[in-house]
C-alpha positions, 0 to 999 in steps of 0.5 A: 595633293591627290584627288582621292577616290576611296579615302578622305584627307584633311588637316585640323588645328593649323595643320598639326593633326591630319585625319585620313578616313576610309571612304567606302561606306557601302562596302563597310570600307572593305580594302580594295587595291585602290583604297590601299594604294591611296592610303599609302599615298595619304600616309606618305603625304602626312609623313612628309608634311613637317607641320603634321604631328599626329595622324588619325586613321578612321572610317566612314559609315557603319564600320571602320573596315570589314577587311579585305575586299573579296568580291565587290565589282570594283575589286574584281575589275581591279584584278582582271585584265581590262580598262579598269584593271589597277596598274598594281596588278601589272607589276610587283610580281603580278605577271609571274607564274605559279605561286609567285604573283600572290607571294609578291603581291601580298608582300607589297600590298598587304604586308610590307605596306602595313609594316611601313605604316607601323614605322611611320615617322609620325604618331598615329591613332586608329579611331575605330568603330563597328566591326574591325574584322580580319585585315581591318586589324592590320590597319588598326595594329599598325597605328601607335594607339587604338581608340575605340567606340563603345560598339566596336567588335574585334575579330579575325574570322579567316580561319573559320570562314576561309581556312587561312591561318590569320592575316598577312601582318600576324600581330595576333600573339602580340596584341591578344596574347598567345592563348587568346590569339589561338582561341580567337583564330580557331573559333572566329569569336569576337571581343569587345572594346572593353575586352581589348582595353583589358588586353592593352590593345585599345587605349581609350573608349569613347561613345559612338557619338563623341568618338571623333571629337574625343579622338581629336582631343587626345591627338591634341595632347600628343601633338604638344610633345616635341616632335623629336621626343615623340618620335624617339619614344615611338622608336624606343618602344618599337625597337624594344618590341623588335628586340623581343622578336616582333619583326622576325616573327612577322616575317616568318608568319608571312611565309607561313601564310603563303604556305596556307594559300599554296595548300588551297591552291593545290587542293582546288587545282589552281582555282582558289587560294582560300578554302571554298564550299567546294573544298568543304568550308561554309560559304563566307558570304552567308556566314552568321554574325560572330559570337562574343568570346565568353570565358564561361561558355564553350 
């Protein structure tokens, strides 16, 4: 086992259930590179452990995850040359020129890793609470089930705050439905756990105080299913969705995402891959709280 810095890993019920917890509560579990690398290692460890039948992914602190880490001191140190630069910024296309570094880096660390977790050979449950914003959606969507606390809010704010066409793993039309996806992306509005339950995105809703205990009870029910049957159920559903075009659409939308980055890179003269106040967008650091999506309000 690895000594993790940004996550916690434990097993319960004689090792049949693994719990992976994002552990950067000060940043609301913003996803820096170190956290994503450790998360991949923890998923792989649980997948390789033949005793583990179900994996729960949760977050410490006030929110499941606030999305990509866009500016903490740790994230900046990871990116920039120096003693604290993460090794992943020295490989997988990071040393290329032009648009290649972002293309390769985002493919490896934002897209392909999420797709890999979606196809993990174990049943996975995302236990979410608080804000589940933008890149946090990718983590939740990669899991087989999403169990939400009553206070959960789901939103993708990157179009309204960063001028981007959604996150790298573009599951929005499949999770929200096509028209709702357009509404939520173009307004930046949020939906509640109850809304997400109605869309079929969320499986269970529990009180904030009881969600960990209740999620483990749910995991125990799933863990009783023979491992072969459980895997083949997962494979049957995933392959059915893939036959409808899910994986092909994800690939296409990742390429579109890179085109959006290229647009801002050109407009900023190479200074920024996202929209900034200098380019006419509001400062995302001072963004107001998200509005609740209300079908009776404009």
